[in-house]
N, C-alpha and C positions, 0 to 999 in steps of 0.2 A: 201618775200627776199630782205632783204635789204643791201646795201655797210655800210659796216661799218666808212667807211672814207666821206658818204654823206653831202657834206657840203649844197645842195640846203634845205633841209628839215631836215636833221639831224636823219634820220627813222623815223621824227613822223607820217607821213602819213603811212606808213608799219604796224607803230606799232599799229595805231588807227584802219586801215583796219582788222589787224591780230584777235585785242579785239572785234572788233563786227563780225567777221565769223564765224560760229561756225566748229569746227572740224578742225579751220587753225592752221596751224604753222610757227612761224616766224624763221626765220633763217637768219642769219646776214654774210653776205660773206666778209671776211677778205681781206684787200687790195683792196676793189671796193669802188667807190664813187654812184654816182645815177645812174649808168646804170650797174649793176655786169652784166648782161647777155652779154655785150659785153666787158667790161673791164675784166672778170675771165668767161669764158665762160664754161670753163672745171669744175670747181664746181660751176656753176648755173646750168648744164645740170646733173650734179651727183645729186646734190639735188632735182631737178625736178623730174627725174627721180628714187630716192628713193622714194619722194613725192606719185608720180602717182602710184607707186608699191605697195604702202599702202591702195589704194583704192582698196577696193574689186571688183568692176568691171572692174577695168584696171587689175588686175593682173589676174582674169579669161580670159581676152584676151590675156596677154601676154601666158598664160598654151596652150592656144588654138592656138597660133603660129600667132595670129593677131596681129601686130605692128602697124597697122596705116598707115604704108608708111613714105616715107621719111621727111614727114611735122608734124610727131608725135614725141614727146621728150623723147622716154622711149624707152630704152634698147639699 
């Protein structure tokens, strides 16, 4: 995830990372800069949860009622 208003690197690092990781998804968080997880936590957490639930292993855990505890950002 990158912030749409990132003035530090203009999203270049996140874009390069996404291009070099198989099965990655690049998401641009509107109205966020270099730290979208702190600037737009709800949008960040929603995007992260949606991505994690798209991973078959995580989805199977969720179906079994395993959420990973308070530090696991799903659900």
